[in-house]
N, C-alpha and C positions, 0 to 999 in steps of 0.2 A: 619475720622481723617487722618491727613497726615501720609504717610508711614515713612518719615524720623523721625518723632517724636516717632512713635512706635518703630522704630529701636533703637533710643537713649534710650528709657525707657527699652527696652529689654536688651540692653548692660549694663545698670546700674544694672538691676536685676541680670544678669549673674555675674557681678563683685562682687556685695555685697554677693551673694550666695556663690561664690567661696571663697572669703576671709573669710567669716563667717565659712564655713564648714572646711576650712583648718586650721584656726588659733583659732577659738573661741568655736566650738562645742566640748564638752568634753565627748561625749557619746562613750564608747569603741566599740560600734557596727559600728560606722561610721568611717571606715578606708579604704584606698585604693579608695577613691571616687574622681572623676574628673568631674567638671562641664564643659560640652561641649558647650551648647548653651541654650538660653532662648527664649521663644515665649510669647508675650503678646497679649491678646485679644484686639480688636479694642476699646472697651469701658473701657479699663484699669482696669477691675474688676478681671480678672484672669490671672495668669502667669504660664506657664509650664516651669520648669527647668529640662533640660535633663542632666542626669549624667551617667557616665561610671564607673562601679565598677570592680576593679580587684579582681580575686579570683574565687572560686567555686560558684555554684548556691546557696549553703547555705550561704556563705559570702555575696552574692549579696542580698539575701532575708533579712538577718540581717541588712545590711546597709540601705536598703530601709525602713525597719521598723523604724530604728533609725532616718532616715531623715524625715519620716512622723511625728515622735514625735518632731523633732527639727524645723518643718516648722514655728511654731509661733515665735520662737526665731529669725529665719532668717527674718521673716516679721518685727519684731521689729527693727532689724538693718536696714532693707530697709526703714522703716518709717523715720529714722533719716537722711537718705541720699536723699530720694525722696520727692519732694514737689509737690504733685498732690492732686486733690480733693479726689480721691479714692486710697486706697492702694490695690494693687493686692493681691489676695489670692494665695499663692504659692502651687503648686502641683509638686512633684518630679516624674519624669518619667525616666525609664531606657532607655538609648540610645544604641541601638544595632549596631550602625554604625561602631564603632571601632572593635567590635568582628567580624562583617561581612566582613570588609575589610581585616582583618588578614586571615580569612577563604578563601576569594577569592584569595588572594596572594598565599596561600598554594596550592589551587587547580590549579592555573595557573602554578606554579612551577612544580607540579606533571605532568601536561600535557606536559609541555615543555621537561621534562626528558623522558617521555614515547615516544614522537615523535622524540626525538633526536635533538631538537632545542638547548637545553643546555646539555652539558656533565656534569657529576658529579663534575669534577674539577671546571667548571665555576659556578655551583650552590654553591659550597663551597666558592668560591671567592666572589660571590654575597652575601652570608650570612656574610662573614667576613667584607664586606664593610658596612654592617648595624651596626656593632659594633663600639662604639666610639674609637677613637685613644687613645693609651696609652701615656698620657702626661708626665709620669714619667719614661720614658725609659732611662735606664742608659747607653745604648750603645754609645750615642753621647757625652760622657763626655770628650773625648780626643780633646782638643783644641790645635791647633798648634800656638805657639807664634812666631811672626816675630822677627828675630834678629835685634837689633838696635845698631848701633855703637855709642859710647859715647866718649867724650873727657875726659880730666883729671878732669874737673869740674863736670862731670856727666850730661852734656847737649848734646843733639844731634847736629851734625854739621849743619851749616846753610842750605846747600842744601840737607841734608839727610832726613831720615824718621822721622815722628812724633812718638809719643808714640803709642804702639799697641792699636788698637781698636778705634783710633781717626782719623777722616778724615783729609787729608792734607789741611792746610789753607794757605792763602796768607802770604808771608813773610813781616814782619813789620820791617822797618829800625829803628835802635836805635840811 
């Protein structure tokens, strides 16, 4: 079978599984689950859905048990979206990639600190860069208004400034 068709089917399986788990599965055990990728067998009979589970090992085991029980429900949602001769049987697998990448980053940072490549201040600055910016920072509320001269009718003079915050436009003769 063509690889691009397998990739398209795998993407549909990933999308349906992610949407179903996020919005429609009501099992309280299934929480903190992120669908990372999906792999479909060449004969379209089986599909592995790789998931990352946030939390402890106990939370991970509970979530995987809940996902195993919800596999039929996810397959029914997939049947509505996928028009193939065979419907893949879904198997959920824990994806350790996210956890391993965090561990590798931690080990690299420790080695850099140990060998003096990074100082502690640079490490703290690097950690701060990973945090999202504060979008509701109240320090920038002070806006300076430009003073605009107005005549007795309350209009700006012909060669003067426009209203604050508006770009100057061409003069239109009256």
